[in-house]
BANU-458258 format. One record per residue: residue in one letter; y, x, z of N, C-alpha, C in turn. Coordinates in pm, whole numbers, padded with zeros to 5 digits, always signed. Atoms other than C-alpha are relative to their C-alpha. Layout:
N
AYXZYXZYXZ...
END
This chain:
344
N+00089+00093+00069-01732+04994-00519+00056-00142+00004K-00057+00135-00011-01565+04678-00392+00113-00019-00099G-00112+00011+00093-01260+04754-00604-00047-00016-00143T+00051+00013+00136-01462+04803-00922-00065-00134-00023E+00062+00132+00015-01658+04481-00858+00105-00108-00017A-00106+00100+00012-01335+04286-00817+00063+00003-00138E-00059-00010+00133-01206+04423-01146-00092-00059-00107E+00092+00051+00100-01524+04322-01331-00010-00151+00001I+00007+00147-00007-01500+03957-01215+00104-00058-00093P-00098+00060+00090-01332+03746-01486+00099-00086+00075E-00104+00078-00064-01014+03558-01411-00043-00144+00022N+00043+00139-00015-01181+03220-01464-00136-00009+00067A+00130+00001-00068-01469+03299-01230-00022-00128+00077S+00016+00124-00075-01400+02983-01033-00054-00112-00086E+00049+00103+00089-01482+02775-01342-00144+00025-00045V+00137-00031+00039-01818+02951-01393-00098-00086+00078K+00088+00082-00081-01972+02747-01113-00017-00136-00065P+00020+00129+00067-02132+02436-01264+00050-00117+00084N-00048+00119-00069-02002+02093-01180-00111-00059+00086Q+00096+00056-00095-02169+01934-00881+00062-00118+00072G-00043+00111-00082-02148+01607-00693+00056-00116-00080T-00055+00124+00058-02014+01258-00759+00120-00042+00082L-00124+00042-00066-01663+01135-00679+00029-00144-00042I-00032+00141+00024-01577+00765-00648+00145-00023+00035L-00143+00023-00017-01214+00654-00686+00030-00150-00006D-00049+00138+00005-01038+00325-00618+00126-00009+00084A-00124+00022-00076-00720+00180-00468-00001-00141+00055T-00011+00131-00062-00639-00111-00242+00135-00012+00069C-00124+00026-00074-00351-00269-00053-00034-00029+00145T+00017+00027-00143-00325-00269+00326+00114-00093+00044P-00108+00097-00024-00126-00588+00398+00066+00019+00137A-00075-00005-00125+00145-00580+00661-00001-00137+00067D+00001+00124-00079+00166-00840+00935+00137-00067-00010I-00127+00068+00021+00455-01039+00790-00027-00141-00053R+00009+00134+00055+00517-01398+00696+00023+00005-00151F-00017-00001+00145+00493-01484+00328+00148-00022-00033P-00145+00007+00021+00848-01420+00202+00038-00095-00113T-00065+00081+00104+01059-01669+00008+00149+00030+00004D-00144-00028+00005+01419-01628-00105+00076-00088+00099L-00070+00092-00090+01530-01935+00087-00025+00035+00146G+00031-00034-00139+01350-01833+00406+00065+00130+00044L-00064-00127-00034+01485-01476+00396+00149-00018+00023L-00145+00023-00015+01843-01596+00348+00031-00078+00127N-00021+00076-00123+01811-01847+00631-00017+00090+00122E+00021-00092-00112+01671-01579+00862+00115+00099+00013A-00115-00091-00003+01951-01339+00765+00123-00069+00057R-00115+00074-00055+02211-01607+00839-00013-00019+00150E+00020+00020-00144+02058-01678+01181+00021+00129+00078K-00017-00127-00070+02046-01310+01275+00148+00042+00004L-00144-00030-00001+02410-01265+01173+00073-00087+00100D-00059+00088-00102+02497-01566+01390-00022+00057+00140E+00027-00060-00131+02329-01395+01686+00088+00123+00023I-00086-00117-00015+02525-01076+01621+00143-00043+00027I-00136+00051-00025+02849-01276+01609+00012-00047+00145D-00002+00043-00141+02760-01433+01946+00007+00121+00094T+00000-00121-00084+02692-01087+02092+00138+00064+00004L-00133-00061+00006+03026-00948+01974+00105-00089+00067H-00097+00092-00059+03215-01259+02085-00008+00001+00152E+00015-00003-00146+03071-01252+02437+00041+00136+00056A-00037-00133-00048+03124-00874+02467+00151+00018+00005N-00147-00009+00000+03496-00918+02387+00065-00089+00105G-00054+00082-00107+03532-01152+02683+00045-00137-00043K-00036+00133+00052+03576-01466+02468+00151-00024+00005I-00147+00013-00002+03950-01396+02443+00045-00091-00113Q-00034+00083+00114+03974-01550+02100-00108-00106-00023R+00095+00105+00033+03804-01858+01965-00108+00058-00092R+00110-00050+00083+03462-01794+01812+00019-00044-00145P-00015+00037+00142+03479-01785+01431-00102-00109-00038R+00087+00110+00042+03334-02093+01265-00101+00049-00102T+00107-00044+00089+02999-02033+01097-00083-00115-00057Y+00072+00118+00052+02870-02389+01033-00151+00015+00015R+00143-00028-00019+02533-02299+01182-00084-00128-00002Q+00077+00123-00002+02422-02659+01241-00013-00061-00139K+00002+00054+00136+02516-02771+00892-00091+00084-00090A+00083-00087+00081+02348-02467+00735-00148-00018+00034R+00138+00022-00042+02032-02524+00939-00055-00131-00056K+00042+00131+00051+02016-02890+00835-00026+00006-00150E+00019-00012+00145+02058-02805+00465-00125+00083-00033Y+00121-00079+00022+01784-02545+00491-00126-00083+00024L+00118+00080-00032+01537-02784+00655-00022-00111-00102N+00016+00107+00099+01606-03057+00398-00081+00044-00121V+00073-00051+00116+01459-02834+00127-00132+00065+00043S+00120-00075-00040+01208-02619+00318-00113-00092+00045K+00104+00092-00045+01024-02923+00457-00064-00075-00115Q+00060+00065+00115+00959-03057+00109-00125+00078-00046K+00124-00064+00040+00609-02990-00018+00017+00080-00128S-00025-00070+00128+00718-02897-00372+00138-00038-00051P-00136+00032+00046+01096-02900-00417+00020+00038-00147K-00030-00028+00140+01236-02905-00768+00079+00131-00012K-00066-00129+00021+01379-02590-00921+00150-00008+00023N-00145+00010-00018+01736-02717-00926+00036-00019+00147Q-00026+00015-00143+01713-02823-00560-00014+00134+00072L+00022-00130-00063+01574-02486-00462+00112+00097-00034R-00108-00090+00040+01841-02302-00658+00130-00034+00073K-00121+00040-00075+02121-02505-00494-00011+00041+00146A+00019-00038-00140+01972-02443-00150+00017+00151+00019V-00016-00145-00007+01952-02067-00218+00147+00038-00010K-00142-00028+00015+02315-02068-00330+00077-00028+00129K-00071+00036-00124+02430-02245-00012-00031+00100+00112Q+00036-00096-00104+02235-02015+00220+00059+00137-00028L-00062-00127+00037+02366-01717+00028+00148+00001+00037Q-00141+00010-00035+02723-01837+00079+00020+00003+00151Y-00011-00002-00146+02668-01902+00450-00024+00142+00054A+00030-00135-00047+02514-01558+00498+00112+00096-00035R-00113-00084+00040+02796-01390+00303+00119-00023+00093R-00111+00031-00090+03050-01567+00522-00022+00064+00137N+00030-00060-00131+02876-01454+00841+00014+00151-00004L-00011-00146+00011+02858-01095+00714+00147+00044-00002K-00143-00032-00001+03234-01095+00647+00059-00010+00139I-00048+00015-00137+03294-01220+00999-00044+00117+00087V+00050-00115-00076+03076-00945+01144+00082+00125-00034D-00080-00116+00039+03264-00681+00944+00141-00008+00058W-00135+00017-00056+03598-00825+01059+00001+00028+00150M+00007-00021-00144+03492-00825+01425-00024+00147+00034L+00023-00143-00024+03370-00465+01398+00125+00082-00029Q-00123-00072+00032+03700-00356+01243+00110-00023+00103E-00102+00032-00100+03903-00523+01516-00001+00100+00115S+00012-00095-00112+03771-00279+01776-00096+00110-00040T+00086-00115+00036+03630+00068+01725-00123+00008+00089D+00113-00005-00094+03402+00023+02028-00098-00114-00021S+00087+00115+00019+03245-00295+01893-00137+00040-00050I+00128-00043+00054+02973-00107+01709-00092+00048+00110N+00082-00046-00112+02857+00041+02041-00056-00115+00082L+00051+00116-00071+02805-00310+02174-00131-00051-00059L+00122+00042+00067+02522-00362+01927-00110+00104+00021S+00114-00091-00012+02178-00212+01969-00028+00067-00135K+00035-00070+00124+02037+00032+01715-00078-00093-00095R+00075+00095+00081+01805-00243+01597+00094-00096-00072Q-00096+00089+00064+02099-00475+01528+00083+00072-00106Q-00074-00076+00101+02292-00201+01348-00083+00021-00126K+00089-00016+00115+01992-00132+01126-00020-00132-00072L+00017+00132+00058+01952-00506+01073+00118-00038-00089I-00118+00029+00082+02309-00536+00942-00010+00071-00135T+00016-00075+00125+02241-00264+00685-00105-00064-00090T+00106+00064+00078+01919-00435+00577+00047-00132-00060I-00051+00130+00049+02089-00775+00547+00100+00021-00112R-00097-00028+00106+02369-00623+00340-00071+00029-00133T+00077-00029+00121+02113-00485+00093-00070-00125-00051L+00067+00123+00039+01922-00813+00095+00094-00096-00073L-00095+00092+00064+02232-01016+00009+00041+00050-00137D-00031-00055+00133+02317-00781-00277-00112-00029-00098Q+00113+00027+00087+01967-00820-00417-00010-00148-00036Q+00010+00143+00026+01964-01197-00379+00113-00050-00090T-00112+00038+00087+02308-01228-00539-00027+00040-00145K+00032-00047+00135+02195-01022-00836-00107-00087-00064M+00106+00084+00056+01878-01227-00880+00049-00140-00030Y-00051+00136+00023+02069-01554-00848+00087-00005-00126K-00088+00001+00116+02328-01461-01108-00075+00024-00130T+00076-00030+00122+02077-01320-01357-00118-00093-00021K+00109+00097+00008+01822-01598-01289-00136+00068-00019V+00128-00070+00000+01535-01355-01231-00054+00003+00143H+00063-00008-00132+01292-01306-00942-00056+00138+00028R+00043-00138-00021+01243-00931-00965+00122+00089+00013V-00105-00097-00020+01459-00649-00842-00064+00126+00057E+00055-00127-00047+01400-00284-00767+00013+00013+00152D+00005-00019-00146+01301-00202-00405+00035-00129+00073R-00030+00132-00057+01301-00570-00316-00041-00008+00146I+00025+00017-00143+01323-00646+00057-00069-00134+00021V+00077+00121-00027+01064-00898+00175-00008-00031+00148N+00000+00023-00143+01108-00864+00552+00118+00074+00062L-00121-00060-00056+01421-00798+00758-00032+00115+00095Y+00032-00102-00099+01249-00592+01027-00094+00106-00054Q+00082-00102+00066+01021-00405+00786+00050+00014-00145P-00057-00010+00136+01245-00324+00488-00076+00094-00092H+00076-00092+00083+01000-00058+00367-00116-00068-00072V+00112+00071+00059+00735-00318+00278+00040-00051-00138R-00026+00042+00138+00711-00396-00094-00113-00091-00048P+00106+00082+00060+00521-00656-00298-00088+00083-00093I+00098-00071+00081+00204-00514-00455-00079-00103-00080V+00070+00095+00087+00070-00711-00752-00144+00047-00014R+00141-00034+00003-00310-00715-00726-00076-00078-00107G+00065+00079+00103-00405-00996-00964-00136-00052+00040K+00129+00051-00045-00694-01117-00749+00008-00150+00026A+00003+00146-00015-00807-01476-00703+00053-00043+00136S-00042+00038-00135-00744-01481-00328+00150+00016+00021A-00144-00025-00015-00394-01333-00346+00046+00084-00119S-00049-00074+00117-00217-01235-00666+00097+00109+00040V-00097-00098-00049+00050-01049-00466-00024+00022+00148E+00012-00036-00141+00007-00865-00137+00120+00085+00040F-00118-00069-00050+00275-00712+00082-00043+00105+00101G+00041-00108-00087+00203-00373+00230-00003+00131-00075A+00011-00133+00061+00118-00013+00149-00120+00004-00094K+00110-00020+00094-00097+00080-00151-00063+00135+00028V+00074-00121-00036-00367+00337-00079-00103+00028-00108A+00102-00047+00094-00568+00533-00336-00089+00099+00074I+00093-00084-00075-00881+00692-00189-00108+00055-00093S+00118-00055+00067-01172+00906-00301-00114-00001+00100L+00119+00007-00084-01525+00870-00167-00098+00107-00044E+00089-00112+00029-01747+01177-00147-00103+00013+00112K+00111-00009-00096-02087+01176+00026+00022-00092+00121G-00022+00097-00106-01981+00871+00228+00128+00019+00077Y-00126-00028-00069-01654+01027+00350+00117-00036-00091S-00116+00046+00078-01326+00873+00235+00121+00086+00032R-00123-00078-00012-01006+01067+00175+00113-00076-00065I-00118+00065+00057-00660+00925+00118+00064+00097-00099E-00060-00083+00103-00534+01067-00210+00149-00028-00017K-00142+00035+00009-00203+00879-00216+00024-00126+00080L-00042+00116-00079-00029+00637+00020+00148-00023-00027S-00140+00029+00034+00291+00467-00088+00028-00148+00024W-00042+00139-00019+00484+00152-00003+00047-00061-00132N-00038+00049+00132+00599+00125-00364-00123-00005-00089P+00116+00007+00089+00351+00016-00631-00007+00120-00093F+00020-00115+00089+00203+00297-00842-00129-00022-00077N+00121+00007+00082-00059+00341-01109-00100+00102+00054E+00098-00090-00061-00369+00485-00944-00062+00095-00101A+00057-00090+00101-00479+00637-01275+00072+00135-00003N-00077-00126+00001-00204+00900-01239-00042+00096+00111T+00044-00086-00110-00374+01036-00925-00131+00071-00030L+00134-00053+00025-00703+01130-01093-00001+00152-00014I+00000-00145+00024-00613+01482-01210+00028+00075+00130E-00029-00066-00127-00459+01577-00874-00120-00010+00095T+00118+00016-00085-00766+01438-00697-00110+00097-00040L+00103-00093+00047-00999+01646-00914+00035+00144+00035E-00041-00136-00038-00796+01961-00847-00023+00024+00149R+00027-00015-00143-00820+01900-00473-00150+00009+00027Y+00146-00009-00013-01194+01844-00510-00048+00142-00031K+00038-00135+00037-01223+02180-00683+00041+00102+00106S-00044-00094-00104-01021+02357-00414-00089-00009+00125R+00088+00014-00116-01259+02217-00148-00140+00054-00027N+00140-00029+00030-01592+02269-00324-00020+00117-00095G+00014-00112+00093-01519+02547-00573-00041-00040-00139C+00037+00048+00134-01611+02329-00872+00045-00144-00014Y-00034+00139+00027-01533+01999-01035-00123-00087+00023P+00117+00087-00014-01755+01695-00978-00072-00019-00132E+00078+00025+00121-02031+01620-01223+00036-00134-00063A-00034+00134+00050-01930+01253-01252+00109-00060+00088V-00103+00075-00070-01631+01038-01155-00022-00147-00029L+00022+00144+00013-01695+00667-01093+00128-00071+00039A-00128+00064-00024-01381+00459-01125+00014-00123-00089D-00030+00117+00082-01229+00144-01274+00043+00041-00140R-00044-00026+00138-01129+00109-01636+00143+00051-00005I-00140-00041+00002-00766+00167-01541+00014+00151+00002Y-00004-00146-00005-00850+00535-01483-00029+00064-00136R+00042-00056+00128-00971+00577-01841+00114-00001-00101N-00106-00018+00098-00645+00668-02012-00023+00131-00076R+00023-00114+00088-00609+00939-02274+00013+00133+00074D-00017-00125-00073-00482+01208-02038-00120+00030+00089N+00115-00021-00089-00763+01157-01788-00127+00030-00078L+00118-00026+00081-01027+01143-02058+00001+00140-00059A-00010-00135+00055-00899+01463-02217-00025+00106+00107F+00022-00095-00109-00894+01642-01881-00148+00006+00038C+00142+00002-00037-01247+01530-01796-00086+00063-00109K+00077-00059+00109-01376+01628-02139+00015+00152-00002K-00025-00143-00001-01217+01971-02109-00082+00071+00106H+00070-00063-00111-01387+02043-01776-00143-00052+00018G+00139+00043-00005-01719+01874-01850-00030-00103+00107I+00017+00104-00102-01673+01577-01616-00028-00133-00070R+00031+00131+00057-01833+01245-01696+00077-00108+00074L-00080+00108-00058-01589+00957-01637-00065-00132-00039S+00074+00123+00025-01766+00624-01601+00086-00102-00072G-00070+00108+00068-01678+00323-01810-00014+00007-00151P+00011+00004+00146-01660+00222-02175+00102+00092-00067K-00090-00085+00077-01492+00426-02446+00126-00076-00036L-00123+00063+00046-01137+00362-02559-00019-00057-00140G+00005+00059+00133-01077+00149-02862-00076-00131-00002R+00068+00127+00019-01259-00149-03002-00138+00004+00064P+00131-00003-00066-01564-00246-02794-00113-00008-00100V+00117-00003+00085-01903-00181-02949-00089-00118+00033A+00091+00111-00023-02149-00465-02993-00110+00042+00095K+00100-00032-00101-02401-00486-02711-00132+00044-00061S+00127-00035+00062-02691-00460-02951-00004+00145-00044L-00005-00138+00046-02573-00116-03061+00000+00101+00114I-00003-00090-00114-02552+00026-02712-00143+00044+00032K+00133-00053-00027-02845+00249-02635-00047-00041+00140K+00056+00037-00128-03078+00168-02351+00038+00101+00108A-00037-00102-00099-02994+00496-02181+00142-00021+00050E-00139+00025-00041-02622+00414-02182+00009-00122+00090K+00001+00118-00086-02693+00070-02038-00050+00035+00140R+00054-00039-00130-02901+00225-01763+00102+00079+00081I-00101-00079-00070-02624+00474-01679+00113-00089+00049E-00106+00090-00042-02362+00196-01670-00040-00082+00122R+00047+00077-00116-02573-00012-01433-00009+00089+00125Q+00009-00091-00113-02636+00290-01214+00138+00035+00055D-00136-00030-00044-02265+00378-01204+00062-00117+00074A-00055+00119-00066-02171+00021-01117-00058-00018+00139G+00061+00011-00132-02420+00021-00832+00053+00103+00098E-00052-00105-00088-02296+00352-00693+00147-00022+00033R-00142+00021-00025-01932+00251-00728+00026-00111+00101N-00016+00104-00102-01991-00046-00499+00022+00058+00139A-00017-00062-00132-01984+00202-00212+00146+00001+00043V-00142-00002-00036-01605+00226-00227+00050-00140+00034E-00037+00137-00035-01572-00153-00226-00052-00034+00140G+00052+00020-00135-01795-00159+00079+00082+00071+00105K-00085-00073-00094-01575+00103+00242+00129-00077+00028F-00120+00082-00021-01268-00117+00186-00033-00122+00086G+00039+00114-00081-01455-00415+00326-00023+00036+00145E+00022-00047-00137-01561-00216+00631+00133+00023+00071G-00129-00028-00062-01205-00102+00693+00080-00125+00030K-00081+00120-00019-01053-00447+00652-00063-00098+00098R+00066+00095-00090-01313-00646+00844-00017+00054+00141K+00036-00056-00130-01389-00406+01127+00111+00083+00063Y-00095-00096-00056-01104-00158+01164+00146-00043-00011G-00137+00052-00001-00792-00365+01094+00085+00036-00119L-00080-00030+00119-00688-00252+00747+00052-00126-00068A-00043+00125+00063-00651-00618+00649+00134-00049+00055R-00130+00040-00057-00345-00652+00875+00054+00116+00083I-00064-00112-00070-00124-00359+00976+00111-00058+00088T-00094+00063-00094+00060-00475+01287+00116+00090+00039A-00110-00090-00035+00284-00169+01323+00125-00040-00076K-00126+00042+00060+00650-00234+01248+00071+00114-00072L-00070-00112+00060+00790+00112+01174-00082+00059-00114E+00067-00057+00116+00710+00287+00848-00093+00114+00040E+00082-00114-00040+00585+00608+01011-00120-00044+00085T+00108+00048-00085+00379+00417+01269-00108-00069-00082A+00097+00069+00085+00215+00200+01002-00082+00100-00081E+00074-00101+00075+00123+00506+00794-00099+00073+00091S+00091-00066-00094-00025+00675+01102-00119-00089+00032M+00109+00093-00029-00229+00363+01176-00100-00006-00114I+00089+00003+00117-00369+00355+00822-00085+00126-00005V+00073-00127+00006-00463+00724+00831-00104+00007+00112L+00093-00006-00112-00625+00692+01175-00121-00091-00022Q+00112+00090+00026-00838+00399+01061-00100+00063-00096F+00091-00072+00088-00980+00605+00775-00069+00115+00074L+00060-00107-00080-01037+00891+01020-00113-00053+00087V+00103+00058-00085-01232+00665+01254-00122-00039-00084M+00112+00034+00087-01443+00539+00962-00083+00124-00036N+00072-00124+00030-01530+00898+00871-00079+00050+00121L+00071-00041-00122-01622+00976+01232-00122-00088+00024E+00115+00090-00014-01845+00669+01243-00110+00037-00099H+00099-00040+00099-02016+00781+00923-00069+00130+00043K+00057-00125-00049-02066+01130+01068-00099-00027+00114L+00088+00034-00112-02218+00975+01380-00130-00062-00051R+00122+00060+00055-02461+00769+01172-00088+00107-00064V+00078-00108+00063-02565+01079+00975-00071+00083+00106L+00062-00077-00108-02629+01274+01297-00114-00078+00066F+00103+00083-00062-02826+00983+01440-00126-00003-00085V+00116-00003+00090-03052+00972+01133-00069+00135+00005Q+00059-00134-00009-03103+01349+01151-00080+00017+00129I+00072-00011-00128-03204+01325+01518-00129-00080-00005L+00121+00081+00011-03450+01046+01443-00103+00070-00087N+00094-00073+00086-03603+01249+01160-00062+00119+00073W+00051-00115-00075-03634+01552+01386-00102-00043+00106L+00095+00050-00100-03802+01346+01660-00130-00045-00065F+00121+00044+00070-04042+01193+01408-00082+00121-00047L+00069-00120+00045-04124+01537+01265-00063+00074+00117R+00054-00069-00119-04175+01681+01613-00125-00069+00052K+00116+00074-00048-04416+01405+01701-00122+00027-00088R+00113-00022+00093-04625+01467+01389-00044+00146-00001D+00033-00143+00010-04605+01847+01376+00100+00078+00085P-00094-00073-00088-04442+02029+01673+00036+00137-00052V-00028-00135+00051-04468+02364+01495+00113-00002-00102L-00106+00010+00100-04255+02255+01199+00133-00040+00061A-00123+00045-00065-04001+02082+01425+00069+00112+00073S-00062-00111-00071-03947+02402+01623+00060+00101-00098
END
């Protein structure tokens, strides 16, 4: 009998279950604990770190030869002359970047020469210093390319020497147009938040909607009845997918906006209701950044920072679970006081 019943079930039996629930989607940036990067400041820091590596190699070789000249005092003075200005002119800033780039390039050549002189010289440096040399080499290549082409954008741009995985994330907000850290796209379901995508490189959160809906279906056996999200999620692919599976995606229709007078009262009421419910995800971001430390990720390593972000969302979910249990206990105590028979 079990075999015949399995054969009678249609292949799309999982889609027979009606859509249930509401899913809220949004994305945010979790800023890393770094200083605001500038081209001039990064080049000066790279030059100073290379000077320290040269000192380490020179002292480890017993100071047999004279230390190579690096003009550290002159380079420091030229850097301060521009960095201390409140608003330096573009030509002054460009000349200062060129000089620091030349000083850093010179120091890097000296480091390479000292490492080639002795095969054991590389063992005199710590793993952190070896990784730092690789990062500085990439940084100088990027800065040279930007200087020659007179642009301020480059792929996989390094904004911190000790955290080369951190990338600039353009947010377009009044407080900070650009943030530096990991971008996190989350979904909110019944007060519980799930990380749908975490990346150090900027990405379009609208591309995560279909994958998020498929994961929702695998958990609950059906698609959500409604998805509350920003306008950025309302592209043609997402709208077609939601229409195919009977999912209501909040927000206005594509194309030319309709006059407000033509919008029905029911549609206005639904839009206001969706906007009110979607505030829950903004509150979740505020809770994480104000209370749990999402506003500043102090971990230095890429894997450690990702673990810290995931654990903070886990703790928020545990706190929400604790609040739900507390409310249930209070309701049970209140019901027991009024009617002990029903409470039992």
